[in-house]
N, C-alpha and C positions, 0 to 999 in steps of 0.2 A: 709881168708875172701873172700867172694864173691864180685863182682863188686858193687852190691846193698848195701852190708854192708859197703864197703869202702866209697861209696858216702854218705851214711847216717852219718857215723862217721865224715866225713869232714863237711857236712852241719850242724850237731849238735855240732861241735867242741868238740868231745869226745876224751879223751886221749886214746892212743893205746900203746900196748907193742910190742916190736920187738924181735923175736927170736935171741939170741946171744948178746943182748945188755941189760944193766941195765938201769932203769929209764923209764920215760914216754915220749911219743912223741905226736905231733899234726900233723895231715895230712894237708899239705898245697898245694899239687899238685897231680893230678892223671893223669897218662898216660894210657889210655885205650888200645892203640895199643900194648904197651909192657907189660901191666898188672903190672905196678909198681906205687909206690906212693913216693912222696917227703915228708920227715918228718923233723920236727924241734924238738930238745930235750927240754922238759919242766922241767925236774929234773936232778939232778946229773951232772951238767955241767962239763964234763970231757974234754972239748975242742973240742967236736964233734958238730959243729953248725948245720949240717944237714946230712941226710942219705937217700938213695934211696933203697927201698926194694920191693920185689915181694908181691902181694896180699896175698899169702898163708903163708908168714912169719910174718904177723902181726895179732893181735887180740885186741879187745876192752878191755881196762883196767876196772877192777871191782871197 
């Protein structure tokens, strides 16, 4: 995703999918310097409370 897409997903509270993980996540933090996002799992609570991933590893869920 691009910076603009990440910011829009966070502002509109859209669920995102993360490469390598099952379930849906919500963007809760954006680090523009490192181009990473902080995510919280919305589904499939497998004990992973939060994840940090790079912009290119996430996409908006359908």
